[in-house]
C-alpha positions in Angstrom: 34.4 119.0 -81.3 38.0 118.0 -80.3 38.5 116.4 -76.9 41.3 117.8 -74.8 43.5 115.5 -72.7 45.6 116.4 -69.6 48.3 115.1 -67.4 49.5 116.1 -63.9 53.0 115.3 -62.6 53.6 116.0 -58.9 57.0 115.8 -57.3 55.7 113.6 -54.5 52.5 112.0 -53.3 52.4 114.6 -50.5 51.1 117.1 -53.1 47.9 115.0 -53.6 45.0 116.5 -51.7 42.2 114.2 -52.9 41.4 111.6 -55.6 37.8 110.6 -55.7 36.7 107.8 -58.1 33.1 106.8 -57.7 32.0 103.2 -58.1 29.3 104.1 -60.6 30.1 104.9 -64.2 29.1 108.4 -65.3 29.7 110.1 -62.0 32.3 112.8 -61.7 35.9 112.0 -60.8 37.8 114.5 -58.8 41.6 115.0 -58.7 43.1 117.7 -56.5 46.6 118.5 -55.7 49.2 121.3 -55.1 51.4 122.6 -57.9 53.2 125.0 -55.5 54.4 128.5 -56.4 53.9 129.3 -60.0 57.2 129.2 -62.0 56.1 129.2 -65.6 53.1 129.2 -67.9 53.8 128.4 -71.6 52.3 126.9 -74.7 54.5 124.2 -76.3 54.5 123.7 -80.0 51.1 125.5 -80.2 49.5 122.4 -78.9 49.9 122.1 -75.1 49.4 124.5 -72.3 52.0 123.7 -69.6 51.7 125.2 -66.1 54.8 124.6 -64.0 55.0 125.1 -60.2 57.6 124.3 -57.6 55.8 121.1 -56.7 54.4 119.8 -60.0 53.3 120.4 -63.6 49.9 120.4 -65.3 49.7 119.9 -69.0 46.5 120.3 -71.1 46.1 119.6 -74.8 45.1 123.2 -75.6 46.5 125.5 -78.3 46.8 129.2 -78.3 44.0 129.3 -80.9 41.7 127.3 -78.6 42.4 129.8 -75.9 41.7 132.8 -78.2 38.4 131.2 -79.4 37.1 130.7 -75.8 38.3 134.1 -74.7 36.3 135.6 -77.5 33.2 133.7 -76.3 33.8 134.8 -72.6 34.4 131.1 -71.6 37.7 131.9 -69.9 38.2 134.1 -66.9 
């Protein structure tokens, strides 16, 4: 199964709500922030889902085909 990466770019550190990195390996890491008002949702070169807001951008290595497959299996809302 292919692993999917992501990146988040925020316009300033004020948009960071919480970053929680536990000391023990194997425990969940939490990253929370504010993207602002939604401006655009697009799939770039059928490889990256990009969600752009007024305060930041979230990019996920996820193709349109990946989305269709999961939608068909009821894994997406």
